[in-house]
ZAMI-237562 format. One record per residue (C-alpha): residue in three letters; x, y, z. Coordinates in steps of 0.1 Angstrom, whole numbers, padded with zeros to 4 digits, always signed. Each point is the difference from the previous one (the first is absolute). Last residue first. Layout:
<recs>
AlaXYZ/...
</recs>
This chain:
<recs>
Ala-0554-0856-0151/Ala-0006+0024+0030/Ala-0036+0006+0007/Gly-0018+0026-0021/Glu-0035-0011+0011/Leu-0015-0011-0032/Leu+0027-0016-0020/Val+0025-0010+0027/Ser-0028-0013+0022/Lys-0016-0017-0030/Glu+0031-0020-0009/His+0005-0009+0037/Arg-0035-0013+0002/Val+0005-0020-0032/Ala+0032-0016+0013/Thr-0017-0009+0033/Leu-0029-0017-0017/Tyr+0024-0019-0022/Asp+0021-0012+0029/Ser-0031-0011+0019/Val-0012-0021-0029/Ser+0034-0017-0005/Arg+0003-0005+0038/Glu-0034-0017+0001/Val+0009-0023-0028/Glu+0033-0008+0017/Ala-0018-0008+0033/Glu-0025-0023-0019/Pro+0029-0021-0013/Leu+0003+0001-0038/Asn-0011-0028-0023/Leu+0009+0020-0031/Glu-0035-0002-0016/Gln-0020+0000+0032/Gly+0020+0028+0017/Leu+0001+0020-0032/Val-0038-0002-0003/Ala-0005+0010+0037/Gly+0024+0029-0003/Val-0019+0013-0030/Ala-0033-0002+0020/Glu+0017+0018+0029/Ala+0013+0028-0022/Ala-0032+0008-0018/Asp-0012+0028+0023/Val+0035+0016-0003/Ser-0003-0002-0038/Ala-0032+0021+0003/Asp+0020+0027+0018/Arg+0028+0001-0027/Ala-0022-0002-0031/Phe+0021+0007-0031/Leu+0035-0002+0015/Arg-0006-0027+0026/Ala-0021-0020-0025/Arg+0027-0002-0026/Thr-0001-0038-0004/Arg+0030-0023+0001/Arg+0018+0032+0012/Ser-0016+0018+0030/Leu-0029-0023+0010/Val+0017-0033-0008/Asp+0035+0006+0012/Asp-0013+0019+0030/Val-0021-0029+0011/Ser+0031-0021+0000/Arg+0019-0027-0018/Ala-0009+0005-0037/Leu+0023-0023-0020/Glu-0019+0005-0033/Ala-0013-0034-0009/Arg-0018-0016+0030/Ala-0004+0030+0023/Ala-0008+0025-0027/Tyr-0023-0025-0017/Val-0021-0003+0032/Val+0000+0038+0003/Glu-0011+0004-0036/Ala-0028-0025+0005/Lys-0013+0022+0028/Thr-0007+0026-0027/Tyr+0014+0035-0007/Pro-0027+0023-0016/Leu+0001+0027+0026/Gly-0029+0016+0019/Ala+0002-0022+0030/Val+0032-0020+0001/Ile+0002-0038-0005/Pro-0026+0000-0028/Glu-0019-0032-0004/Ala+0010-0023-0029/Leu+0015-0024+0025/Ala-0035-0011+0009/Pro-0003-0016-0034/Asp+0024-0028+0011/Asp+0014-0023-0027/Gln-0010+0026-0027/Ile+0015+0028+0021/Leu+0033-0019+0003/Asp+0000-0007-0038/Gly-0005+0037-0006/Val+0032+0007+0019/Phe+0018-0024-0023/Arg-0018+0014-0031/Ala+0014+0035+0008/Glu+0034-0013-0011/Thr-0008+0013-0035/Gly+0004+0035+0014/Phe+0003+0000+0038/Arg-0010+0035+0011/Glu-0020+0014-0030/Gly-0015-0034-0007/Leu-0011-0004+0036/His-0020+0032-0001/Ala-0014-0007-0035/Ala-0012-0035+0010/Ile-0014+0013+0033/Gly-0024+0024-0018/Gly+0005+0011-0036/Ser+0009-0021-0031/Ala+0007+0031-0021/Ala+0032+0007+0020/Val+0012-0035-0006/Ala-0007+0002-0037/Glu+0019+0033-0003/Thr+0030-0012+0019/Asp+0005-0032-0019/His+0026-0021+0019/Gly+0017-0026-0022/Ala+0033+0002+0019/Gly-0003+0024+0029/Gly-0011-0022+0029/Leu+0035-0007+0011/Leu+0023+0026-0015/Pro+0007-0001-0037/Leu+0037-0001-0010/Asp+0008+0022-0030/Ala+0025+0024+0016/Thr+0007-0027+0027/Arg+0024-0022-0020/Ser+0033+0014+0011/Lys+0031-0013-0017/Gly+0025-0026+0013/Lys+0036-0002+0009/Arg+0018-0012+0031/Gly+0030+0012+0021/Leu-0021+0000+0031/Val+0007+0037+0008/Ala-0005+0009-0037/Met-0033-0019+0001/Val-0010+0019+0031/Lys+0007+0033-0018/Asp-0022-0010-0029/Val-0025-0011+0027/Val-0002+0036+0013/Leu-0003+0014-0036/Glu-0030-0023-0007/Gly-0017+0009+0034/Met+0005+0037-0008/His-0017-0006-0034/Arg-0030-0016+0016/Ser-0001+0027+0027/Thr-0002+0029-0025/Thr-0036+0009+0007/Leu+0003-0005+0037/Lys+0027+0027+0003/Gly+0038+0002+0001/Gly+0021+0004+0031/Thr+0018-0030+0016/Val+0019-0031-0010/Thr+0028-0017+0018/Val+0020-0030-0012/Met+0021-0015+0027/Gly+0035-0010-0010/Thr+0018+0008+0032/Arg+0016+0032-0016/Gly-0035+0011-0010/Val-0017-0004-0034/Thr-0021+0029-0009/Ile-0034+0007-0016/His-0015+0035+0001/His-0035+0009-0014/Asp-0009+0033-0015/Arg-0027+0020+0017/Arg+0017+0034-0001/Met-0003+0024+0029/Asp-0022+0031-0005/Leu-0028-0011+0023/Thr+0026-0010+0026/Ala+0008+0037+0004/Gly+0036+0011+0001/Glu+0030-0012+0020/Lys+0005-0034+0016/Gly+0017-0016-0030/Gly-0013-0029-0020/Val-0019-0032-0001/Leu-0038-0001+0004/Pro-0017-0029+0018/Arg-0036+0013-0003/Leu-0018-0002+0033/Gly-0037-0007+0007/Gly-0030+0014+0017/Ile-0035-0015-0004/Ser-0035+0012+0008/Gly-0036-0012+0003/Val-0036+0011+0004/Val+0006+0038+0000/Asp-0034+0017+0000/Asp+0002+0009+0037/Pro+0032+0020-0008/Thr-0022+0024-0020/Leu-0008+0003-0037/Lys-0021+0030-0010/Gly-0021+0003-0031/Glu+0011+0011-0034/Phe+0035-0011-0011/Ala+0034+0017-0006/Thr+0005+0019+0032/Asn-0015-0028+0021/Ala+0022-0026-0016/Gly+0032+0021+0007/Glu-0010+0007+0035/Leu-0009-0037+0006/Leu+0035-0009-0011/Phe+0018+0024+0024/Asp-0024-0008+0028/Met+0010-0037-0004/Glu+0037+0009+0001/Gln-0004+0021+0031/Arg-0020-0027+0017/Thr+0027-0026-0008/Cys+0000-0028-0026/His+0019-0029+0015/Val+0035-0015+0001/Asp+0011-0021+0030/Asp+0027-0025-0011/Pro+0020+0025-0020/Ser+0006+0019+0033/Gly+0001+0038-0003/Gln+0021+0024-0021/Tyr-0021+0005-0032/Asp+0005+0025-0027/Glu-0033+0009-0017/Asp-0020-0010-0030/Thr-0037+0004+0004/Thr-0025-0021-0019/Gly-0029-0007-0002/Leu-0038-0003+0000/Val-0016-0034-0007/Val-0037+0001-0009/Ser-0023-0028+0009/Asn-0030-0019-0014/Gly+0023-0018-0026/Trp+0033+0018+0001/Arg-0003+0035-0013/Thr+0033+0020+0002/Cys+0006+0034+0014/Thr+0036+0012-0005/Ala+0017+0029+0018/Arg+0026+0024-0015/Arg+0030+0012+0019/Ala+0012+0036-0003/Arg-0021+0012+0029/Gly-0019+0032+0008/Pro-0034-0016-0007/Ile+0004-0037-0009/Pro-0007-0004-0037/Val-0022-0028-0015/Thr+0007-0030-0022/Val-0032-0020-0007/Thr+0002-0037-0005/Cys-0030-0015-0017/Asn-0038-0003+0005/Ile-0004+0027+0027/Arg-0028+0002+0026/Val+0015+0019+0029/Lys-0020-0009+0031/Asp-0019-0028-0017/Trp+0034-0017-0006/Pro+0005-0005+0038/Val+0034+0013+0013/Val+0034-0016+0000/Ile+0033+0016+0012/His+0034-0003-0015/Val+0035+0007+0013/Gly+0036+0003-0014/Lys+0032+0002+0021/Ala+0034+0003-0015/Pro+0027-0022+0015/Arg+0037+0009-0007/Val+0020-0032-0005/Gln+0038+0001-0002/Pro+0013-0008+0035/Arg+0038-0006+0001/His+0011-0037+0002/Gly+0033-0005+0018/Asp-0012-0030+0020/Asp-0010-0017-0032/Ala-0026-0028-0004/Lys-0019+0009+0032/Ala+0002+0037-0010/Asp-0016-0009-0034/Leu-0030-0014+0019/Glu-0006+0032+0020/Asp+0007+0022-0030/Thr-0026-0018-0021/Trp-0029+0004+0025/Val-0017+0027-0022/Gly-0001-0026-0028/Thr+0009-0035+0011/Ala+0012-0014-0033/Asn+0034-0012+0012/Val+0010-0029-0023/Val+0021-0029+0011/Ala+0022-0024-0021/Arg+0012-0035+0005/Ala-0028-0007+0025/Arg-0004-0019+0033/Ile-0031+0007+0020/Asp+0006-0004+0038/Phe-0026-0008+0025/Thr-0019+0016+0030/Asp-0035-0011+0009/Gly-0026+0021+0019/Asp-0022+0004-0030/Ala+0030+0011-0022/Ala+0035+0012+0010/Val+0026-0001-0027/Arg+0038-0002-0001/Ala+0010+0011-0034/Gly+0020-0012-0031/Ala+0035-0001-0013/Val+0014+0036+0003/Lys+0036-0001-0009/Gly+0031+0002+0023/Gln+0010-0036-0005/Arg-0036-0011+0009/Thr-0025+0023+0015/Leu-0035-0004+0015/Leu-0021+0031+0005/Gly-0020+0009+0031/Glu-0035+0003+0013/Ala-0016-0005-0034/Lys-0037+0000+0009/Ala-0025-0025-0013/Gly-0036+0010+0003/Asn-0004-0006-0037/Leu+0014-0029-0019/Val+0009-0008-0036/Thr+0018-0030-0016/Ala+0004+0005-0037/Gly-0011-0028-0024/Leu-0017+0017-0029/Ala-0034+0000+0018/Ala+0017+0016+0030/Ala+0012+0028-0023/Thr-0036+0005-0012/Arg-0011+0000+0037/Val+0024+0029+0007/Ile-0011+0020-0030/Thr-0036-0006+0010/Leu+0006+0012+0035/Val+0017+0031-0013/Leu-0030+0008-0023/Arg-0024-0007+0028/Ala+0018+0026+0022/Asp+0001+0026-0028/Asp-0036-0001-0009/Thr+0007+0014-0035/Arg-0002+0032-0020/Ala+0006+0011-0036/Asp+0007+0031-0020/Phe-0020+0021-0024/Tyr-0002+0037-0008/Met-0027+0027+0005/Leu+0003+0037-0003/Gly-0027+0023+0013/Gly-0024+0029-0007/Arg-0004+0036+0012/Leu-0011-0006+0036/Asn+0001+0031+0022/Asp-0034-0003+0016/Ala-0006-0037-0010/Arg+0010-0016+0034/Leu+0004-0037-0008/Thr-0031-0020+0013/Pro-0008-0014-0035/Ala+0035-0014-0006/Gln+0000-0020-0032/Ala-0031+0016-0015/Leu+0013+0033+0015/Val+0031-0002-0021/Glu-0019-0007-0032/Pro-0024+0029+0007/Val+0030+0024+0005/Thr+0017-0012-0033/Leu+0027-0026+0000/Arg+0034-0002-0016/Gln+0010-0036-0006/His+0031-0021+0007/Leu+0007-0030-0023/Lys-0017-0034+0004/Gly+0010-0036-0005/Ile+0022-0005+0031/Arg+0030-0002-0024/Trp-0003+0037-0009/Gly+0016+0010+0033/Gly+0033-0012-0013/Val+0024+0029-0008/Leu-0026+0016-0023/Asp-0029+0001+0024/Tyr+0021+0015+0029/Thr+0015+0026-0024/Trp-0034+0009-0012/Leu-0011+0003+0037/Leu+0030+0023+0007/Gly-0011+0022-0029/Glu-0034+0001+0016/Phe+0016+0015+0030/Gly+0012+0029-0021/Lys-0034+0007-0013/Ala-0015-0004+0034/Leu+0022+0029+0013/Arg-0021+0024-0020/Ala-0033-0015+0010/Asp+0009+0000+0037/Phe+0022-0025+0018/Ile-0002-0021+0032/Gly-0030+0021+0008/Glu-0005+0032+0021/Lys-0012+0020-0030/Glu-0018-0005-0034/Leu+0000-0037+0006/Ile+0011-0029-0023/Pro-0010-0033+0016/Phe+0026-0028-0003/Leu-0017-0033-0004/Phe+0017-0034+0001/Pro-0017-0030-0017/Leu+0008-0035+0013/Arg+0010-0032-0019/His+0001-0031+0022/Val+0028-0020+0015/Leu-0012-0031+0020/His-0020-0022-0024/Pro+0022+0010-0029/Ala+0032-0013+0018/Asn+0025-0008-0027/Lys-0013+0024-0027/Arg-0009+0029+0023/Phe+0033-0005+0019/Arg+0019+0000-0033/His-0016+0032-0011/Arg+0008+0017+0033/Glu+0036-0012-0004/Leu+0002+0018-0034/Leu-0015+0031+0016/Ser+0026-0002+0028/His+0028-0002-0025/Arg-0011+0031-0019/Val-0007+0019+0033/Leu+0035-0009+0014/Asn+0016+0011-0032/Val-0019+0033+0001/Asn+0015+0011+0033/Gly-0003+0037-0006/Gln-0016+0008+0033/Glu-0033+0009-0018/Ile+0003-0033-0018/Tyr+0004-0017+0034/Arg-0032+0017+0012/Leu-0020-0016-0028/Gly+0008-0034+0015/Gly+0001-0030-0023/His-0028-0018+0019/Val-0011-0030+0019/Met-0019+0019+0028/Lys-0008-0016+0033/Ser+0011+0032+0018/Ser+0021-0023+0022/Lys-0009-0014+0034/Ser-0001-0038-0007/Ser+0036+0001-0015/Thr+0014+0023+0026/Gly-0001-0025+0028/Ser-0024-0030+0003/Ala+0005-0009-0036/Phe+0005-0037+0009/Asp-0004-0003+0038/Asp+0023+0006+0029/Lys+0037-0010-0001/Glu-0001-0010-0037/Ile+0020-0029-0015/Leu+0006-0010-0036/Ala+0017-0030-0014/Ala+0015-0010-0033/Arg+0016-0030-0017/Leu+0008+0016-0033/Gly-0018-0011-0031/Arg-0002+0034-0018/Ser-0037+0003+0010/Ala+0009-0006+0036/Ala+0024+0029+0000/Asp-0024+0023-0017/Leu-0028-0010+0025/Val+0024+0006+0029/Ala+0009+0034-0012/Tyr-0036+0009-0008/Ala-0010-0007+0036/Gly+0030+0018+0014/Thr-0010+0031-0019/Val-0037-0002+0008/Gly+0005-0004+0037/Gly+0011-0033+0016/Gly+0034+0008+0013/Ile+0030-0023+0002/Val+0007-0018-0033/Leu+0020-0032+0004/Val+0019-0012-0031/Asp+0015-0032-0013/Tyr-0016-0018+0028/Thr+0011-0028+0024/Asp-0029-0021+0013/Asp-0009-0014+0035/Ala-0009+0031+0019/Leu-0020+0017-0027/Gln-0017-0033-0009/Arg-0010-0006+0036/Lys-0014+0035+0002/Leu-0020-0004-0032/Ala-0014-0033+0011/Lys-0012+0015+0033/Arg-0014+0031-0017/Asp-0021-0019-0026/Leu-0008+0016-0033/Leu-0027-0012-0023/Leu+0004+0008-0037/Pro-0034-0004-0016/Thr-0006-0026-0028/Arg-0006+0003-0037/Arg+0015+0034-0007/Ala+0033-0007+0017/Ala+0001-0033-0019/Ala-0003+0018-0033/Ala+0028+0025+0009/Ser+0022-0030+0009/Arg+0009-0006+0036/Arg+0036-0004+0011/Pro+0004-0029+0023/Lys-0003+0009+0037/Arg+0021-0016+0026/Ala-0020-0007+0032/Pro-0031-0004-0020/Met-0026+0029-0005/Thr-0035-0012+0006/Ile-0021-0006-0031/Met-0037+0007-0007/
</recs>
């Protein structure tokens, strides 16, 4: 194993496969304070992550800071779909779909361990469905368009299914009005782990990355933004940079206003939510799209291991971006849709986890957010700060490329992006089918870490007790908590249970029972004072209680 030196040399792809990249907070903070960077990216969601990776891959001296944790905002609370977006064809935005499908293909090539093919099923119902048999013919035309503009790259074209074929995929689907189905193929990912992997890939190429580092102000020189004043772990220091990128998502306007007193707000947040129920309550083997009675919006039900994720709504949001949760009304909305489509009866007691997130849309204040376009927006302000917002997870690599194109113009430098064919850590040489066939812990680690799973396996080989699960009923091991502390900049119980693993989403109450054990591992690995460990555990328990109160009791979010 290696420990990152004060000034990191660029690691070759071969070296990155031989030894794990260990990240040390103290060394990273020293480096941020001491060095001068070509570009500082503020915001550790998927867009900021790919921007810093693109910059590092072009040879720029690049840094990334995030005020909370990587992907802690929108990028851990997405639909987790890597897709072209059938809805965008319906809106007439075929170019966005074509480009999204190309980027989906690149994700599957560069991160095969994290982005997996997923079938989507649209039941055809005689009545009260998304469409009846007559409308299904027109919808199939959309699917042909989807396939032709790039969907074919996933290796399968859409299919028309008979009633028995539909029920084989979704045996609890109500069969009364069922007349068949249409199936097409997209992909899904663990969004938080994808973002973390992009960030770590950037670090492997020489970027300096740090979470828990808030930009409290911007530095200026001769009227141009030249870095940021940052607070991290009780310390305050300046990061000097020749160019600065604002990739803060729904917080974009707040940072833009620090760069330009005359800034006018541009971002319109749209809220989406998901809830999780046990698989045995729904028993589906794909993603099933179902109608919500009396609503224009469709709901999706996706199998994820022994769970099913139901989502999403798309509503205007006026509250705090720092306190976003699924509400009782939104949960009831999703349960109603599932109960209309499937046999049995889901109740609030069946909901084992939930998330609420905000999309940073850009546009006017009129009209439904559902109908707003998902195109990205990149601008250079009068103080030289590059701001990016809008877009979607699937197109984040391309957004990062375009952002750094703007940065290069600010710097007066030239150089092409290399990320279109750049494997993410763990992706090069990963064999998805072989890993899946291996079963057990090996398959679990392979699907999360790819070829880097060997480093977590080494921890288990050294101490077999680390193979024990950290959360009852979930496959996450104690070794993954150790690795999160050593190599993934996990600082808190929430970092581990909400994002390094997805225990809070898939088993909220069981994750509470594991909080003290996770805190103990972090305390030992990071040499934390006992009081800080206790505070981390307490903060997690408080956050989960608040989430449940909003969800089940209808408390204010």
